[in-house]
All heavy atoms as a GROMACS GRO file, in nm:
protein
  518
    1MET      N    1  -5.379  11.292 -15.345
    1MET     CA    2  -5.382  11.328 -15.200
    1MET      C    3  -5.527  11.352 -15.163
    1MET      O    4  -5.600  11.412 -15.246
    1MET     CB    5  -5.298  11.451 -15.176
    1MET     CG    6  -5.150  11.422 -15.187
    1MET     SD    7  -5.066  11.573 -15.143
    1MET     CE    8  -4.906  11.533 -15.207
    2LEU      N    9  -5.563  11.306 -15.052
    2LEU     CA   10  -5.701  11.330 -14.998
    2LEU      C   11  -5.687  11.406 -14.880
    2LEU      O   12  -5.604  11.383 -14.790
    2LEU     CB   13  -5.773  11.200 -14.984
    2LEU     CG   14  -5.789  11.111 -15.103
    2LEU    CD1   15  -5.852  10.979 -15.070
    2LEU    CD2   16  -5.877  11.184 -15.202
    3GLY      N   17  -5.788  11.481 -14.849
    3GLY     CA   18  -5.782  11.552 -14.715
    3GLY      C   19  -5.890  11.669 -14.717
    3GLY      O   20  -5.949  11.695 -14.826
    4THR      N   21  -5.918  11.715 -14.600
    4THR     CA   22  -6.010  11.826 -14.590
    4THR      C   23  -5.961  11.962 -14.651
    4THR      O   24  -5.841  11.977 -14.659
    4THR     CB   25  -6.061  11.842 -14.444
    4THR    OG1   26  -5.945  11.879 -14.372
    4THR    CG2   27  -6.119  11.725 -14.383
    5PRO      N   28  -6.051  12.044 -14.695
    5PRO     CA   29  -6.006  12.173 -14.739
    5PRO      C   30  -5.915  12.245 -14.636
    5PRO      O   31  -5.947  12.248 -14.516
    5PRO     CB   32  -6.136  12.250 -14.768
    5PRO     CG   33  -6.234  12.141 -14.790
    5PRO     CD   34  -6.196  12.031 -14.696
    6GLY      N   35  -5.805  12.300 -14.684
    6GLY     CA   36  -5.718  12.378 -14.592
    6GLY      C   37  -5.618  12.288 -14.520
    6GLY      O   38  -5.553  12.333 -14.428
    7SER      N   39  -5.614  12.160 -14.548
    7SER     CA   40  -5.528  12.070 -14.474
    7SER      C   41  -5.388  12.061 -14.526
    7SER      O   42  -5.305  11.993 -14.460
    7SER     CB   43  -5.589  11.928 -14.461
    7SER     OG   44  -5.602  11.869 -14.591
    8GLY      N   45  -5.354  12.133 -14.627
    8GLY     CA   46  -5.211  12.142 -14.681
    8GLY      C   47  -5.194  12.047 -14.800
    8GLY      O   48  -5.075  12.024 -14.827
    9LYS      N   49  -5.290  11.996 -14.868
    9LYS     CA   50  -5.263  11.900 -14.978
    9LYS      C   51  -5.184  11.972 -15.090
    9LYS      O   52  -5.085  11.920 -15.138
    9LYS     CB   53  -5.399  11.853 -15.029
    9LYS     CG   54  -5.488  11.780 -14.939
    9LYS     CD   55  -5.616  11.730 -15.001
    9LYS     CE   56  -5.703  11.846 -15.045
    9LYS     NZ   57  -5.754  11.935 -14.942
   10SER      N   58  -5.229  12.095 -15.128
   10SER     CA   59  -5.166  12.162 -15.241
   10SER      C   60  -5.016  12.204 -15.196
   10SER      O   61  -4.926  12.183 -15.281
   10SER     CB   62  -5.239  12.289 -15.275
   10SER     OG   63  -5.360  12.252 -15.334
   11PHE      N   64  -5.001  12.243 -15.084
   11PHE     CA   65  -4.867  12.280 -15.024
   11PHE      C   66  -4.781  12.162 -15.026
   11PHE      O   67  -4.663  12.170 -15.074
   11PHE     CB   68  -4.872  12.338 -14.889
   11PHE     CG   69  -4.735  12.371 -14.833
   11PHE    CD1   70  -4.680  12.486 -14.867
   11PHE    CD2   71  -4.683  12.291 -14.740
   11PHE    CE1   72  -4.556  12.522 -14.816
   11PHE    CE2   73  -4.549  12.316 -14.689
   11PHE     CZ   74  -4.494  12.437 -14.725
   12ALA      N   75  -4.823  12.042 -14.990
   12ALA     CA   76  -4.745  11.912 -14.980
   12ALA      C   77  -4.712  11.880 -15.130
   12ALA      O   78  -4.596  11.841 -15.154
   12ALA     CB   79  -4.826  11.809 -14.908
   13ALA      N   80  -4.803  11.887 -15.223
   13ALA     CA   81  -4.787  11.854 -15.361
   13ALA      C   82  -4.676  11.940 -15.420
   13ALA      O   83  -4.585  11.893 -15.488
   13ALA     CB   84  -4.903  11.861 -15.440
   14LYS      N   85  -4.687  12.072 -15.391
   14LYS     CA   86  -4.582  12.172 -15.438
   14LYS      C   87  -4.454  12.143 -15.386
   14LYS      O   88  -4.344  12.153 -15.465
   14LYS     CB   89  -4.633  12.314 -15.418
   14LYS     CG   90  -4.754  12.352 -15.505
   14LYS     CD   91  -4.802  12.492 -15.460
   14LYS     CE   92  -4.929  12.515 -15.542
   14LYS     NZ   93  -4.992  12.644 -15.493
   15MET      N   94  -4.436  12.112 -15.267
   15MET     CA   95  -4.312  12.078 -15.208
   15MET      C   96  -4.250  11.953 -15.264
   15MET      O   97  -4.128  11.947 -15.282
   15MET     CB   98  -4.328  12.068 -15.044
   15MET     CG   99  -4.355  12.197 -14.973
   15MET     SD  100  -4.236  12.332 -15.008
   15MET     CE  101  -4.092  12.258 -14.933
   16GLU      N  102  -4.329  11.858 -15.289
   16GLU     CA  103  -4.289  11.734 -15.355
   16GLU      C  104  -4.232  11.758 -15.491
   16GLU      O  105  -4.127  11.706 -15.537
   16GLU     CB  106  -4.403  11.631 -15.353
   16GLU     CG  107  -4.358  11.497 -15.405
   16GLU     CD  108  -4.254  11.421 -15.311
   16GLU    OE1  109  -4.262  11.454 -15.194
   16GLU    OE2  110  -4.183  11.341 -15.358
   17MET      N  111  -4.302  11.844 -15.564
   17MET     CA  112  -4.254  11.881 -15.700
   17MET      C  113  -4.123  11.952 -15.693
   17MET      O  114  -4.044  11.928 -15.780
   17MET     CB  115  -4.364  11.973 -15.770
   17MET     CG  116  -4.484  11.895 -15.814
   17MET     SD  117  -4.599  12.010 -15.882
   17MET     CE  118  -4.753  11.950 -15.804
   18VAL      N  119  -4.114  12.053 -15.610
   18VAL     CA  120  -3.985  12.124 -15.598
   18VAL      C  121  -3.873  12.032 -15.562
   18VAL      O  122  -3.765  12.037 -15.612
   18VAL     CB  123  -3.995  12.240 -15.496
   18VAL    CG1  124  -3.863  12.300 -15.465
   18VAL    CG2  125  -4.095  12.351 -15.546
   19ASN      N  126  -3.901  11.938 -15.468
   19ASN     CA  127  -3.798  11.841 -15.429
   19ASN      C  128  -3.754  11.755 -15.548
   19ASN      O  129  -3.633  11.741 -15.570
   19ASN     CB  130  -3.846  11.756 -15.314
   19ASN     CG  131  -3.744  11.659 -15.259
   19ASN    OD1  132  -3.633  11.714 -15.231
   19ASN    ND2  133  -3.759  11.532 -15.250
   20ALA      N  134  -3.853  11.705 -15.624
   20ALA     CA  135  -3.819  11.628 -15.738
   20ALA      C  136  -3.733  11.707 -15.842
   20ALA      O  137  -3.644  11.660 -15.906
   20ALA     CB  138  -3.945  11.570 -15.801
   21PHE      N  139  -3.782  11.838 -15.856
   21PHE     CA  140  -3.706  11.927 -15.950
   21PHE      C  141  -3.561  11.946 -15.907
   21PHE      O  142  -3.478  11.943 -15.995
   21PHE     CB  143  -3.782  12.058 -15.963
   21PHE     CG  144  -3.713  12.159 -16.044
   21PHE    CD1  145  -3.732  12.152 -16.182
   21PHE    CD2  146  -3.632  12.258 -15.991
   21PHE    CE1  147  -3.665  12.246 -16.264
   21PHE    CE2  148  -3.569  12.352 -16.059
   21PHE     CZ  149  -3.582  12.346 -16.199
   22LEU      N  150  -3.538  11.957 -15.784
   22LEU     CA  151  -3.403  11.988 -15.738
   22LEU      C  152  -3.313  11.867 -15.726
   22LEU      O  153  -3.189  11.879 -15.742
   22LEU     CB  154  -3.409  12.051 -15.594
   22LEU     CG  155  -3.476  12.194 -15.591
   22LEU    CD1  156  -3.495  12.238 -15.441
   22LEU    CD2  157  -3.397  12.290 -15.668
   23VAL      N  158  -3.365  11.748 -15.705
   23VAL     CA  159  -3.275  11.634 -15.681
   23VAL      C  160  -3.284  11.526 -15.795
   23VAL      O  161  -3.208  11.429 -15.782
   23VAL     CB  162  -3.310  11.559 -15.546
   23VAL    CG1  163  -3.286  11.661 -15.433
   23VAL    CG2  164  -3.449  11.504 -15.547
   24THR      N  165  -3.370  11.545 -15.903
   24THR     CA  166  -3.375  11.451 -16.006
   24THR      C  167  -3.360  11.522 -16.141
   24THR      O  168  -3.382  11.637 -16.146
   24THR     CB  169  -3.498  11.360 -15.995
   24THR    OG1  170  -3.605  11.444 -16.046
   24THR    CG2  171  -3.519  11.300 -15.869
   25GLU      N  172  -3.353  11.445 -16.245
   25GLU     CA  173  -3.356  11.494 -16.382
   25GLU      C  174  -3.498  11.450 -16.442
   25GLU      O  175  -3.520  11.463 -16.558
   25GLU     CB  176  -3.250  11.437 -16.470
   25GLU     CG  177  -3.116  11.494 -16.425
   25GLU     CD  178  -3.098  11.644 -16.452
   25GLU    OE1  179  -3.146  11.696 -16.553
   25GLU    OE2  180  -3.038  11.712 -16.356
   26ASP      N  181  -3.586  11.403 -16.354
   26ASP     CA  182  -3.715  11.353 -16.401
   26ASP      C  183  -3.806  11.465 -16.459
   26ASP      O  184  -3.793  11.576 -16.423
   26ASP     CB  185  -3.791  11.288 -16.289
   26ASP     CG  186  -3.726  11.164 -16.234
   26ASP    OD1  187  -3.633  11.103 -16.296
   26ASP    OD2  188  -3.758  11.110 -16.123
   27ASP      N  189  -3.881  11.422 -16.557
   27ASP     CA  190  -3.987  11.516 -16.612
   27ASP      C  191  -4.098  11.518 -16.505
   27ASP      O  192  -4.129  11.416 -16.444
   27ASP     CB  193  -4.039  11.462 -16.746
   27ASP     CG  194  -3.938  11.480 -16.860
   27ASP    OD1  195  -3.848  11.566 -16.845
   27ASP    OD2  196  -3.952  11.400 -16.949
   28ILE      N  197  -4.156  11.638 -16.492
   28ILE     CA  198  -4.267  11.648 -16.400
   28ILE      C  199  -4.389  11.688 -16.486
   28ILE      O  200  -4.382  11.800 -16.545
   28ILE     CB  201  -4.234  11.747 -16.293
   28ILE    CG1  202  -4.114  11.703 -16.205
   28ILE    CG2  203  -4.361  11.760 -16.201
   28ILE    CD1  204  -4.065  11.810 -16.112
   29ILE      N  205  -4.494  11.622 -16.488
   29ILE     CA  206  -4.610  11.662 -16.560
   29ILE      C  207  -4.727  11.684 -16.469
   29ILE      O  208  -4.761  11.601 -16.388
   29ILE     CB  209  -4.646  11.545 -16.662
   29ILE    CG1  210  -4.540  11.525 -16.758
   29ILE    CG2  211  -4.773  11.587 -16.736
   29ILE    CD1  212  -4.554  11.408 -16.850
   30ILE      N  213  -4.789  11.798 -16.478
   30ILE     CA  214  -4.893  11.840 -16.386
   30ILE      C  215  -5.024  11.874 -16.462
   30ILE      O  216  -5.021  11.945 -16.566
   30ILE     CB  217  -4.861  11.971 -16.317
   30ILE    CG1  218  -4.722  11.958 -16.233
   30ILE    CG2  219  -4.960  12.009 -16.214
   30ILE    CD1  220  -4.657  12.082 -16.199
   31ALA      N  221  -5.125  11.802 -16.431
   31ALA     CA  222  -5.255  11.831 -16.490
   31ALA      C  223  -5.329  11.932 -16.393
   31ALA      O  224  -5.351  11.898 -16.276
   31ALA     CB  225  -5.347  11.706 -16.507
   32ASP      N  226  -5.348  12.054 -16.432
   32ASP     CA  227  -5.391  12.164 -16.348
   32ASP      C  228  -5.510  12.238 -16.405
   32ASP      O  229  -5.488  12.357 -16.458
   32ASP     CB  230  -5.273  12.247 -16.321
   32ASP     CG  231  -5.297  12.366 -16.223
   32ASP    OD1  232  -5.398  12.361 -16.147
   32ASP    OD2  233  -5.221  12.462 -16.231
   33PRO      N  234  -5.624  12.185 -16.399
   33PRO     CA  235  -5.740  12.262 -16.468
   33PRO      C  236  -5.768  12.397 -16.392
   33PRO      O  237  -5.827  12.482 -16.457
   33PRO     CB  238  -5.856  12.158 -16.441
   33PRO     CG  239  -5.812  12.068 -16.345
   33PRO     CD  240  -5.665  12.064 -16.343
   34GLU      N  241  -5.726  12.414 -16.267
   34GLU     CA  242  -5.754  12.538 -16.202
   34GLU      C  243  -5.645  12.642 -16.220
   34GLU      O  244  -5.672  12.762 -16.178
   34GLU     CB  245  -5.773  12.514 -16.047
   34GLU     CG  246  -5.885  12.414 -16.020
   34GLU     CD  247  -6.021  12.468 -16.056
   34GLU    OE1  248  -6.047  12.587 -16.045
   34GLU    OE2  249  -6.109  12.386 -16.098
   35GLY      N  250  -5.533  12.602 -16.279
   35GLY     CA  251  -5.426  12.696 -16.295
   35GLY      C  252  -5.352  12.726 -16.164
   35GLY      O  253  -5.276  12.823 -16.164
   36GLU      N  254  -5.362  12.641 -16.070
   36GLU     CA  255  -5.301  12.674 -15.940
   36GLU      C  256  -5.144  12.655 -15.937
   36GLU      O  257  -5.080  12.720 -15.858
   36GLU     CB  258  -5.362  12.564 -15.838
   36GLU     CG  259  -5.308  12.588 -15.693
   36GLU     CD  260  -5.371  12.489 -15.596
   36GLU    OE1  261  -5.466  12.420 -15.635
   36GLU    OE2  262  -5.326  12.492 -15.484
   37TYR      N  263  -5.100  12.584 -16.033
   37TYR     CA  264  -4.954  12.555 -16.029
   37TYR      C  265  -4.882  12.636 -16.134
   37TYR      O  266  -4.751  12.620 -16.145
   37TYR     CB  267  -4.931  12.404 -16.051
   37TYR     CG  268  -4.984  12.318 -15.942
   37TYR    CD1  269  -5.114  12.273 -15.935
   37TYR    CD2  270  -4.897  12.280 -15.828
   37TYR    CE1  271  -5.163  12.209 -15.830
   37TYR    CE2  272  -4.949  12.213 -15.728
   37TYR     CZ  273  -5.084  12.178 -15.722
   37TYR     OH  274  -5.134  12.103 -15.617
   38HIS      N  275  -4.942  12.718 -16.207
   38HIS     CA  276  -4.881  12.801 -16.318
   38HIS      C  277  -4.764  12.881 -16.261
   38HIS      O  278  -4.656  12.882 -16.327
   38HIS     CB  279  -4.979  12.884 -16.390
   38HIS     CG  280  -4.927  12.963 -16.497
   38HIS    ND1  281  -4.881  12.916 -16.616
   38HIS    CD2  282  -4.888  13.103 -16.502
   38HIS    CE1  283  -4.822  13.011 -16.693
   38HIS    NE2  284  -4.831  13.123 -16.623
   39ALA      N  285  -4.774  12.950 -16.151
   39ALA     CA  286  -4.672  13.033 -16.095
   39ALA      C  287  -4.551  12.955 -16.061
   39ALA      O  288  -4.433  12.994 -16.093
   39ALA     CB  289  -4.721  13.107 -15.975
   40LEU      N  290  -4.569  12.839 -16.002
   40LEU     CA  291  -4.456  12.745 -15.961
   40LEU      C  292  -4.381  12.701 -16.080
   40LEU      O  293  -4.264  12.709 -16.094
   40LEU     CB  294  -4.510  12.631 -15.875
   40LEU     CG  295  -4.401  12.532 -15.838
   40LEU    CD1  296  -4.291  12.596 -15.751
   40LEU    CD2  297  -4.463  12.412 -15.769
   41VAL      N  298  -4.456  12.661 -16.183
   41VAL     CA  299  -4.402  12.611 -16.310
   41VAL      C  300  -4.327  12.715 -16.374
   41VAL      O  301  -4.208  12.698 -16.416
   41VAL     CB  302  -4.514  12.548 -16.400
   41VAL    CG1  303  -4.452  12.523 -16.550
   41VAL    CG2  304  -4.574  12.424 -16.350
   42SER      N  305  -4.375  12.831 -16.384
   42SER     CA  306  -4.308  12.948 -16.449
   42SER      C  307  -4.182  12.980 -16.363
   42SER      O  308  -4.072  13.009 -16.424
   42SER     CB  309  -4.395  13.074 -16.451
   42SER     OG  310  -4.505  13.052 -16.536
   43ARG      N  311  -4.180  12.983 -16.234
   43ARG     CA  312  -4.071  13.014 -16.151
   43ARG      C  313  -3.956  12.916 -16.168
   43ARG      O  314  -3.840  12.945 -16.163
   43ARG     CB  315  -4.123  13.015 -16.002
   43ARG     CG  316  -4.010  13.060 -15.904
   43ARG     CD  317  -4.012  13.206 -15.902
   43ARG     NE  318  -3.937  13.243 -15.787
   43ARG     CZ  319  -3.918  13.363 -15.748
   43ARG    NH1  320  -3.985  13.460 -15.807
   43ARG    NH2  321  -3.848  13.402 -15.636
   44LEU      N  322  -3.990  12.785 -16.194
   44LEU     CA  323  -3.889  12.686 -16.216
   44LEU      C  324  -3.849  12.668 -16.354
   44LEU      O  325  -3.761  12.577 -16.394
   44LEU     CB  326  -3.942  12.552 -16.155
   44LEU     CG  327  -3.975  12.543 -16.003
   44LEU    CD1  328  -4.033  12.413 -15.973
   44LEU    CD2  329  -3.849  12.571 -15.932
   45GLY      N  330  -3.897  12.753 -16.443
   45GLY     CA  331  -3.855  12.754 -16.579
   45GLY      C  332  -3.928  12.650 -16.669
   45GLY      O  333  -3.875  12.606 -16.767
   46GLY      N  334  -4.045  12.605 -16.618
   46GLY     CA  335  -4.117  12.503 -16.693
   46GLY      C  336  -4.198  12.561 -16.808
   46GLY      O  337  -4.199  12.673 -16.828
   47GLN      N  338  -4.265  12.467 -16.869
   47GLN     CA  339  -4.349  12.501 -16.983
   47GLN      C  340  -4.496  12.477 -16.955
   47GLN      O  341  -4.525  12.369 -16.901
   47GLN     CB  342  -4.302  12.423 -17.113
   47GLN     CG  343  -4.381  12.446 -17.228
   47GLN     CD  344  -4.345  12.354 -17.342
   47GLN    OE1  345  -4.269  12.259 -17.327
   47GLN    NE2  346  -4.377  12.396 -17.465
   48THR      N  347  -4.576  12.569 -16.989
   48THR     CA  348  -4.720  12.540 -16.979
   48THR      C  349  -4.786  12.529 -17.113
   48THR      O  350  -4.757  12.606 -17.200
   48THR     CB  351  -4.784  12.672 -16.907
   48THR    OG1  352  -4.727  12.693 -16.778
   48THR    CG2  353  -4.943  12.648 -16.891
   49ILE      N  354  -4.868  12.416 -17.122
   49ILE     CA  355  -4.932  12.392 -17.250
   49ILE      C  356  -5.079  12.394 -17.217
   49ILE      O  357  -5.128  12.316 -17.129
   49ILE     CB  358  -4.886  12.249 -17.307
   49ILE    CG1  359  -4.742  12.257 -17.330
   49ILE    CG2  360  -4.971  12.221 -17.427
   49ILE    CD1  361  -4.688  12.125 -17.360
   50LYS      N  362  -5.153  12.480 -17.287
   50LYS     CA  363  -5.300  12.476 -17.261
   50LYS      C  364  -5.370  12.380 -17.357
   50LYS      O  365  -5.349  12.383 -17.479
   50LYS     CB  366  -5.354  12.619 -17.281
   50LYS     CG  367  -5.296  12.716 -17.179
   50LYS     CD  368  -5.352  12.856 -17.191
   50LYS     CE  369  -5.290  12.943 -17.074
   50LYS     NZ  370  -5.348  13.066 -17.067
   51LEU      N  371  -5.447  12.293 -17.300
   51LEU     CA  372  -5.523  12.197 -17.378
   51LEU      C  373  -5.668  12.228 -17.371
   51LEU      O  374  -5.724  12.257 -17.271
   51LEU     CB  375  -5.497  12.057 -17.321
   51LEU     CG  376  -5.354  12.006 -17.313
   51LEU    CD1  377  -5.347  11.874 -17.246
   51LEU    CD2  378  -5.289  11.999 -17.460
   52SER      N  379  -5.737  12.210 -17.489
   52SER     CA  380  -5.878  12.225 -17.496
   52SER      C  381  -5.932  12.155 -17.629
   52SER      O  382  -5.846  12.124 -17.704
   52SER     CB  383  -5.917  12.376 -17.501
   52SER     OG  384  -5.894  12.434 -17.623
   53PRO      N  385  -6.052  12.130 -17.644
   53PRO     CA  386  -6.101  12.073 -17.768
   53PRO      C  387  -6.072  12.145 -17.895
   53PRO      O  388  -6.048  12.090 -17.997
   53PRO     CB  389  -6.250  12.063 -17.746
   53PRO     CG  390  -6.267  12.076 -17.598
   53PRO     CD  391  -6.160  12.152 -17.546
   54THR      N  392  -6.043  12.278 -17.883
   54THR     CA  393  -6.006  12.364 -18.000
   54THR      C  394  -5.859  12.387 -18.008
   54THR      O  395  -5.813  12.464 -18.098
   54THR     CB  396  -6.086  12.485 -18.001
   54THR    OG1  397  -6.062  12.561 -17.883
   54THR    CG2  398  -6.231  12.465 -18.006
   55SER      N  399  -5.778  12.336 -17.916
   55SER     CA  400  -5.638  12.375 -17.909
   55SER      C  401  -5.562  12.290 -18.012
   55SER      O  402  -5.596  12.178 -18.040
   55SER     CB  403  -5.585  12.338 -17.768
   55SER     OG  404  -5.440  12.346 -17.764
   56PRO      N  405  -5.457  12.344 -18.074
   56PRO     CA  406  -5.372  12.263 -18.157
   56PRO      C  407  -5.289  12.161 -18.090
   56PRO      O  408  -5.215  12.087 -18.151
   56PRO     CB  409  -5.281  12.370 -18.237
   56PRO     CG  410  -5.272  12.483 -18.132
   56PRO     CD  411  -5.407  12.479 -18.065
   57HIS      N  412  -5.274  12.178 -17.960
   57HIS     CA  413  -5.194  12.096 -17.874
   57HIS      C  414  -5.267  11.962 -17.828
   57HIS      O  415  -5.390  11.966 -17.811
   57HIS     CB  416  -5.140  12.163 -17.748
   57HIS     CG  417  -5.074  12.292 -17.783
   57HIS    ND1  418  -5.138  12.415 -17.763
   57HIS    CD2  419  -4.953  12.317 -17.837
   57HIS    CE1  420  -5.050  12.506 -17.800
   57HIS    NE2  421  -4.937  12.453 -17.853
   58TYR      N  422  -5.196  11.855 -17.807
   58TYR     CA  423  -5.259  11.735 -17.767
   58TYR      C  424  -5.153  11.650 -17.692
   58TYR      O  425  -5.029  11.678 -17.705
   58TYR     CB  426  -5.315  11.651 -17.881
   58TYR     CG  427  -5.208  11.616 -17.981
   58TYR    CD1  428  -5.154  11.482 -17.972
   58TYR    CD2  429  -5.176  11.699 -18.085
   58TYR    CE1  430  -5.044  11.444 -18.071
   58TYR    CE2  431  -5.081  11.653 -18.181
   58TYR     CZ  432  -5.020  11.533 -18.168
   58TYR     OH  433  -4.918  11.498 -18.262
   59ILE      N  434  -5.195  11.544 -17.627
   59ILE     CA  435  -5.107  11.454 -17.560
   59ILE      C  436  -5.125  11.320 -17.625
   59ILE      O  437  -5.236  11.271 -17.635
   59ILE     CB  438  -5.143  11.440 -17.408
   59ILE    CG1  439  -5.111  11.579 -17.338
   59ILE    CG2  440  -5.049  11.330 -17.339
   59ILE    CD1  441  -5.163  11.571 -17.194
   60LYS      N  442  -5.022  11.260 -17.683
   60LYS     CA  443  -5.024  11.131 -17.749
   60LYS      C  444  -5.006  11.026 -17.639
   60LYS      O  445  -4.892  11.009 -17.588
   60LYS     CB  446  -4.919  11.117 -17.855
   60LYS     CG  447  -4.927  10.999 -17.940
   60LYS     CD  448  -4.821  10.997 -18.052
   60LYS     CE  449  -4.831  10.882 -18.130
   60LYS     NZ  450  -4.722  10.886 -18.239
   61ILE      N  451  -5.114  10.958 -17.602
   61ILE     CA  452  -5.104  10.863 -17.491
   61ILE      C  453  -5.086  10.722 -17.533
   61ILE      O  454  -5.039  10.638 -17.452
   61ILE     CB  455  -5.231  10.876 -17.389
   61ILE    CG1  456  -5.352  10.847 -17.470
   61ILE    CG2  457  -5.228  11.012 -17.328
   61ILE    CD1  458  -5.475  10.833 -17.384
   62LEU      N  459  -5.116  10.689 -17.658
   62LEU     CA  460  -5.081  10.553 -17.703
   62LEU      C  461  -4.977  10.557 -17.813
   62LEU      O  462  -4.990  10.623 -17.914
   62LEU     CB  463  -5.215  10.501 -17.770
   62LEU     CG  464  -5.331  10.479 -17.673
   62LEU    CD1  465  -5.456  10.434 -17.750
   62LEU    CD2  466  -5.299  10.385 -17.559
   63TYR      N  467  -4.867  10.486 -17.778
   63TYR     CA  468  -4.759  10.483 -17.877
   63TYR      C  469  -4.691  10.349 -17.871
   63TYR      O  470  -4.697  10.282 -17.774
   63TYR     CB  471  -4.658  10.597 -17.863
   63TYR     CG  472  -4.590  10.597 -17.728
   63TYR    CD1  473  -4.462  10.549 -17.725
   63TYR    CD2  474  -4.644  10.646 -17.612
   63TYR    CE1  475  -4.392  10.536 -17.603
   63TYR    CE2  476  -4.576  10.641 -17.495
   63TYR     CZ  477  -4.452  10.585 -17.490
   63TYR     OH  478  -4.378  10.575 -17.371
   64LYS      N  479  -4.623  10.313 -17.972
   64LYS     CA  480  -4.544  10.183 -17.968
   64LYS      C  481  -4.412  10.213 -17.918
   64LYS      O  482  -4.331  10.304 -17.956
   64LYS     CB  483  -4.539  10.133 -18.119
   64LYS     CG  484  -4.485   9.997 -18.126
   64LYS     CD  485  -4.492   9.943 -18.274
   64LYS     CE  486  -4.436   9.808 -18.277
   64LYS     NZ  487  -4.443   9.760 -18.411
   65MET      N  488  -4.374  10.130 -17.816
   65MET     CA  489  -4.234  10.141 -17.764
   65MET      C  490  -4.131  10.096 -17.863
   65MET      O  491  -4.159  10.008 -17.942
   65MET     CB  492  -4.226  10.045 -17.640
   65MET     CG  493  -4.320  10.077 -17.518
   65MET     SD  494  -4.263  10.231 -17.444
   65MET     CE  495  -4.118  10.189 -17.368
   66PRO      N  496  -4.026  10.171 -17.870
   66PRO     CA  497  -3.912  10.137 -17.968
   66PRO      C  498  -3.858  10.003 -17.932
   66PRO      O  499  -3.844   9.962 -17.807
   66PRO     CB  500  -3.811  10.250 -17.950
   66PRO     CG  501  -3.846  10.322 -17.823
   66PRO     CD  502  -3.986  10.288 -17.791
   67GLN      N  503  -3.820   9.930 -18.032
   67GLN     CA  504  -3.752   9.797 -18.012
   67GLN      C  505  -3.616   9.826 -17.977
   67GLN      O  506  -3.541   9.904 -18.031
   67GLN     CB  507  -3.756   9.710 -18.145
   67GLN     CG  508  -3.899   9.680 -18.188
   67GLN     CD  509  -3.976   9.586 -18.097
   67GLN    OE1  510  -3.906   9.493 -18.040
   67GLN    NE2  511  -4.098   9.604 -18.073
   68VAL      N  512  -3.560   9.752 -17.874
   68VAL     CA  513  -3.427   9.761 -17.831
   68VAL      C  514  -3.340   9.648 -17.885
   68VAL      O  515  -3.373   9.544 -17.915
   68VAL     CB  516  -3.430   9.745 -17.673
   68VAL    CG1  517  -3.283   9.763 -17.623
   68VAL    CG2  518  -3.520   9.846 -17.606
   0.00000   0.00000   0.00000
């Protein structure tokens, strides 16, 4: 989303996430370096994973798709 500061980008993004949470079973992944979405994620019962160069956590972005 693009827009000027204060134009409602974060609010619109949060509303979209809540809507997806309520009407789908989809996983919602948020990259949030500022910590702006932590309260919403906690309120909805989500999980927060802190990533850093020294963290034991990581995201595996390259994997082989299982054969069907």
